[in-house]
N, CA, C and O of each residue as an XYZ file, in Angstrom:
360
protein
N      10.626      0.782      8.049
C      11.701      1.453      8.751
C      12.224      0.643      9.928
O      13.316      0.911     10.429
N      11.455     -0.346     10.375
C      11.919     -1.195     11.469
C      13.191     -1.933     11.073
O      14.084     -2.129     11.898
N      13.274     -2.343      9.806
C      14.472     -3.030      9.327
C      15.670     -2.100      9.406
O      16.739     -2.508      9.860
N      15.511     -0.859      8.972
C      16.612      0.094      9.048
C      17.007      0.344     10.491
O      18.194      0.411     10.808
N      16.018      0.483     11.371
C      16.307      0.713     12.787
C      17.136     -0.442     13.345
O      18.097     -0.219     14.082
N      16.767     -1.671     12.997
C      17.494     -2.835     13.482
C      18.921     -2.852     12.957
O      19.849     -3.178     13.697
N      19.106     -2.503     11.683
C      20.444     -2.507     11.113
C      21.328     -1.413     11.689
O      22.540     -1.588     11.819
N      20.717     -0.278     12.036
C      21.489      0.813     12.597
C      21.738      0.658     14.094
O      22.673      1.253     14.630
N      20.913     -0.132     14.770
C      21.049     -0.219     16.224
C      22.257     -1.059     16.595
O      22.660     -1.955     15.854
N      22.803     -0.768     17.703
C      23.964     -1.479     18.207
C      23.513     -2.218     19.461
O      23.312     -1.601     20.507
N      23.353     -3.532     19.363
C      22.801     -4.310     20.472
C      23.673     -4.256     21.713
O      23.168     -4.454     22.819
N      24.955     -3.998     21.568
C      25.847     -3.932     22.726
C      25.684     -2.627     23.498
O      26.104     -2.528     24.650
N      25.068     -1.617     22.859
C      24.910     -0.325     23.528
C      23.444      0.089     23.614
O      23.133      1.280     23.609
N      22.553     -0.883     23.692
C      21.143     -0.564     23.855
C      20.550      0.067     22.623
O      20.687     -0.462     21.520
N      19.887      1.202     22.800
C      19.154      1.821     21.697
C      19.950      2.885     20.952
O      19.391      3.600     20.121
N      21.229      3.002     21.230
C      22.033      3.964     20.494
C      22.196      3.497     19.055
O      22.073      2.306     18.765
N      22.469      4.417     18.171
C      22.583      4.089     16.764
C      24.018      4.181     16.280
O      24.797      5.018     16.737
N      24.347      3.308     15.351
C      25.616      3.400     14.647
C      25.531      4.591     13.711
O      24.463      5.179     13.540
N      26.632      4.940     13.116
C      26.617      6.037     12.140
C      25.760      5.637     10.953
O      25.841      4.499     10.490
N      24.940      6.552     10.454
C      24.126      6.221      9.276
C      25.013      6.068      8.045
O      26.140      6.562      8.019
N      24.497      5.382      7.024
C      25.284      5.233      5.801
C      25.503      6.576      5.126
O      24.792      7.540      5.412
N      26.479      6.644      4.236
C      26.753      7.917      3.562
C      25.597      8.332      2.661
O      24.937      7.493      2.049
N      25.368      9.621      2.589
C      24.356     10.129      1.668
C      24.959     10.222      0.279
O      26.114     10.614      0.115
N      24.173      9.862     -0.712
C      24.626      9.922     -2.097
C      23.878     11.036     -2.797
O      22.702     10.872     -3.122
N      24.527     12.171     -3.039
C      23.846     13.315     -3.643
C      23.217     13.008     -4.994
O      22.226     13.636     -5.364
N      23.774     12.052     -5.740
C      23.231     11.743     -7.055
C      21.837     11.114     -6.989
O      21.143     11.044     -8.004
N      21.422     10.656     -5.806
C      20.094     10.074     -5.654
C      19.006     11.127     -5.525
O      17.848     10.872     -5.858
N      19.373     12.313     -5.041
C      18.386     13.362     -4.795
C      17.784     13.829     -6.117
O      18.492     14.309     -7.002
N      16.482     13.681     -6.233
C      15.776     14.143     -7.418
C      15.928     13.272     -8.641
O      15.401     13.613     -9.699
N      16.640     12.143     -8.534
C      16.807     11.275     -9.703
C      15.508     10.524     -9.946
O      14.951      9.924     -9.028
N      15.029     10.557    -11.178
C      13.753      9.926    -11.522
C      13.810      8.438    -11.225
O      14.710      7.735    -11.685
N      12.831      7.962    -10.446
C      12.756      6.552    -10.084
C      13.216      6.272     -8.674
O      12.983      5.186     -8.144
N      13.876      7.255     -8.053
C      14.331      7.082     -6.671
C      13.654      8.138     -5.820
O      14.026      9.311     -5.854
N      12.647      7.711     -5.050
C      11.953      8.686     -4.219
C      12.606      8.778     -2.838
O      13.515      8.014     -2.513
N      12.134      9.706     -2.055
C      12.708      9.969     -0.729
C      12.791      8.701      0.119
O      13.795      8.466      0.791
N      11.738      7.886      0.087
C      11.719      6.662      0.879
C      12.702      5.606      0.414
O      13.137      4.775      1.211
N      13.060      5.625     -0.862
C      13.998      4.646     -1.413
C      15.442      4.967     -1.075
O      16.275      4.067     -0.964
N      15.736      6.234     -0.913
C      17.137      6.657     -0.744
C      17.827      5.951      0.400
O      18.970      5.519      0.254
N      17.161      5.820      1.541
C      17.792      5.193      2.706
C      18.164      3.737      2.417
O      19.220      3.272      2.847
N      17.306      3.020      1.694
C      17.598      1.630      1.380
C      18.772      1.512      0.420
O      19.621      0.636      0.585
N      18.827      2.378     -0.572
C      19.937      2.359     -1.526
C      21.234      2.738     -0.818
O      22.262      2.093     -1.024
N      21.194      3.767      0.006
C      22.390      4.190      0.742
C      22.858      3.092      1.695
O      24.062      2.909      1.877
N      21.939      2.372      2.298
C      22.303      1.272      3.180
C      22.963      0.150      2.392
O      23.940     -0.435      2.860
N      22.449     -0.161      1.205
C      23.056     -1.193      0.359
C      24.475     -0.803     -0.038
O      25.375     -1.643     -0.050
N      24.673      0.462     -0.358
C      25.990      0.967     -0.747
C      26.989      0.842      0.403
O      28.178      0.625      0.173
N      26.512      0.978      1.624
C      27.383      1.012      2.802
C      27.757     -0.372      3.323
O      28.576     -0.472      4.237
N      27.188     -1.436      2.775
C      27.456     -2.783      3.267
C      28.666     -3.386      2.574
O      29.201     -2.835      1.612
N      29.080     -4.537      3.094
C      30.189     -5.256      2.479
C      29.829     -5.679      1.059
O      28.655     -5.757      0.700
N      30.847     -5.947      0.265
C      30.626     -6.393     -1.114
C      29.684     -7.584     -1.152
O      29.721     -8.458     -0.285
N      28.845     -7.599     -2.166
C      28.024     -8.760     -2.410
C      26.612     -8.714     -1.872
O      25.868     -9.680     -2.042
N      26.210     -7.627     -1.227
C      24.849     -7.541     -0.716
C      23.884     -7.421     -1.893
O      24.243     -6.900     -2.949
N      22.663     -7.905     -1.703
C      21.631     -7.800     -2.728
C      20.486     -6.951     -2.203
O      19.904     -7.260     -1.163
N      20.165     -5.897     -2.911
C      19.002     -5.070     -2.616
C      17.834     -5.690     -3.377
O      17.829     -5.704     -4.608
N      16.851     -6.197     -2.648
C      15.706     -6.875     -3.257
C      14.516     -5.929     -3.220
O      14.160     -5.397     -2.169
N      13.902     -5.726     -4.393
C      12.769     -4.811     -4.484
C      11.832     -5.221     -5.617
O      12.249     -5.805     -6.617
N      10.563     -4.897     -5.428
C       9.586     -5.096     -6.506
C       9.427     -3.831     -7.339
O       8.691     -3.825     -8.325
N      10.106     -2.772     -6.953
C      10.004     -1.467     -7.606
C      10.892     -1.451     -8.855
O      12.099     -1.228     -8.764
N      10.288     -1.685    -10.005
C      11.062     -1.746    -11.250
C      11.676     -0.398    -11.616
O      12.744     -0.353    -12.226
N      11.017      0.696    -11.252
C      11.592      2.019    -11.517
C      12.843      2.236    -10.676
O      13.827      2.799    -11.155
N      12.805      1.794     -9.436
C      13.983      1.904     -8.578
C      15.124      1.051     -9.124
O      16.266      1.509     -9.181
N      14.829     -0.177     -9.523
C      15.864     -1.042    -10.081
C      16.510     -0.406    -11.304
O      17.733     -0.415    -11.443
N      15.684      0.146    -12.189
C      16.209      0.783    -13.402
C      17.056      2.000    -13.062
O      18.105      2.210    -13.671
N      16.619      2.801    -12.102
C      17.358      4.007    -11.721
C      18.705      3.657    -11.109
O      19.725      4.250    -11.460
N      18.709      2.698    -10.198
C      19.958      2.284     -9.541
C      20.940      1.752    -10.579
O      22.127      2.077    -10.546
N      20.441      0.938    -11.494
C      21.316      0.394    -12.540
C      21.797      1.467    -13.501
O      22.952      1.438    -13.926
N      20.927      2.423    -13.858
C      21.349      3.465    -14.802
C      22.394      4.394    -14.193
O      23.210      4.965    -14.916
N      22.378      4.549    -12.880
C      23.412      5.345    -12.207
C      24.723      4.572    -12.050
O      25.745      5.146    -11.673
N      24.692      3.288    -12.337
C      25.903      2.473    -12.217
C      26.298      2.162    -10.784
O      27.447      1.808    -10.520
N      25.361      2.290     -9.858
C      25.684      2.077     -8.444
C      26.109      0.649     -8.110
O      27.049      0.474     -7.335
N      25.458     -0.381     -8.661
C      25.890     -1.737     -8.316
C      27.344     -2.023     -8.676
O      28.066     -2.639     -7.891
N      27.769     -1.592     -9.829
C      29.167     -1.811    -10.214
C      30.141     -0.993     -9.388
O      31.209     -1.473     -9.007
N      29.761      0.245     -9.115
C      30.639      1.147     -8.373
C      30.776      0.733     -6.909
O      31.855      0.855     -6.328
N      29.687      0.242     -6.308
C      29.696     -0.072     -4.877
C      29.597     -1.571     -4.599
O      29.478     -1.979     -3.444
N      29.646     -2.381     -5.634
C      29.697     -3.841     -5.527
C      28.526     -4.456     -4.760
O      28.707     -5.190     -3.789
N      27.324     -4.131     -5.227
C      26.129     -4.788     -4.736
C      25.250     -5.074     -5.932
O      25.529     -4.604     -7.035
N      24.192     -5.839     -5.728
C      23.269     -6.102     -6.826
C      21.870     -5.674     -6.423
O      21.557     -5.568     -5.238
N      21.045     -5.432     -7.410
C      19.637     -5.099     -7.181
C      18.824     -6.068     -8.030
O      19.000     -6.159     -9.245
N      17.917     -6.796     -7.351
C      17.157     -7.834     -8.027
C      15.721     -7.860     -7.523
O      15.401     -7.335     -6.456
N      14.882     -8.478     -8.313
C      13.492     -8.654     -7.919
C      13.376     -9.907     -7.038
O      14.236    -10.786     -7.094
N      12.321     -9.987     -6.233
C      12.118    -11.196     -5.426
C      12.019    -12.458     -6.296
O      12.488    -13.523     -5.895
N      11.414    -12.339     -7.481
C      11.281    -13.472     -8.366
C      12.650    -14.036     -8.776
O      12.800    -15.241     -8.977
N      13.646    -13.146     -8.896
C      14.991    -13.583     -9.270
C      15.757    -14.163     -8.085
O      16.623    -15.021     -8.262
N      15.445    -13.705     -6.896
C      16.202    -14.102     -5.705
C      15.649    -15.383     -5.065
O      16.420    -16.219     -4.594
N      14.342    -15.538     -5.046
C      13.737    -16.667     -4.333
C      14.179    -18.052     -4.816
O      14.401    -18.925     -3.977
N      14.317    -18.296     -6.108
C      14.794    -19.622     -6.521
C      16.176    -19.960     -5.959
O      16.415    -21.093     -5.544
N      17.065    -19.003     -5.944
C      18.406    -19.242     -5.399
C      18.350    -19.530     -3.907
O      19.107    -20.361     -3.407
N      17.469    -18.857     -3.201
C      17.335    -19.086     -1.760
C      16.747    -20.460     -1.473
O      17.132    -21.102     -0.495
N      15.840    -20.913     -2.292
C      15.187    -22.209     -2.049
C      16.132    -23.374     -2.318
O      15.922    -24.475     -1.809
N      17.168    -23.138     -3.110
C      18.167    -24.192     -3.381
C      19.111    -24.370     -2.209
O      19.840    -25.359     -2.136
N      19.100    -23.418     -1.294
C      19.950    -23.515     -0.121
C      21.252    -22.919     -0.383
O      22.113    -22.906      0.497
């Protein structure tokens, strides 16, 4: 949650928070997306096009893809194994 706190915090205004990302009702109760995952998915949806949600949770990846969220909100969801080679190339 420290990562979420950092992303929501506004360094110019101390410890105040920016508006949280929009809630996606389709995530509630969807198999593969638990309560703790929702905030990360909603944060990915709220970012600029092209963000990558990196997770080792294969059930979460399958759920996000089956809901069509990456195409609808223009982000990707990938495993660390898929992302690390691209990062190491610079």
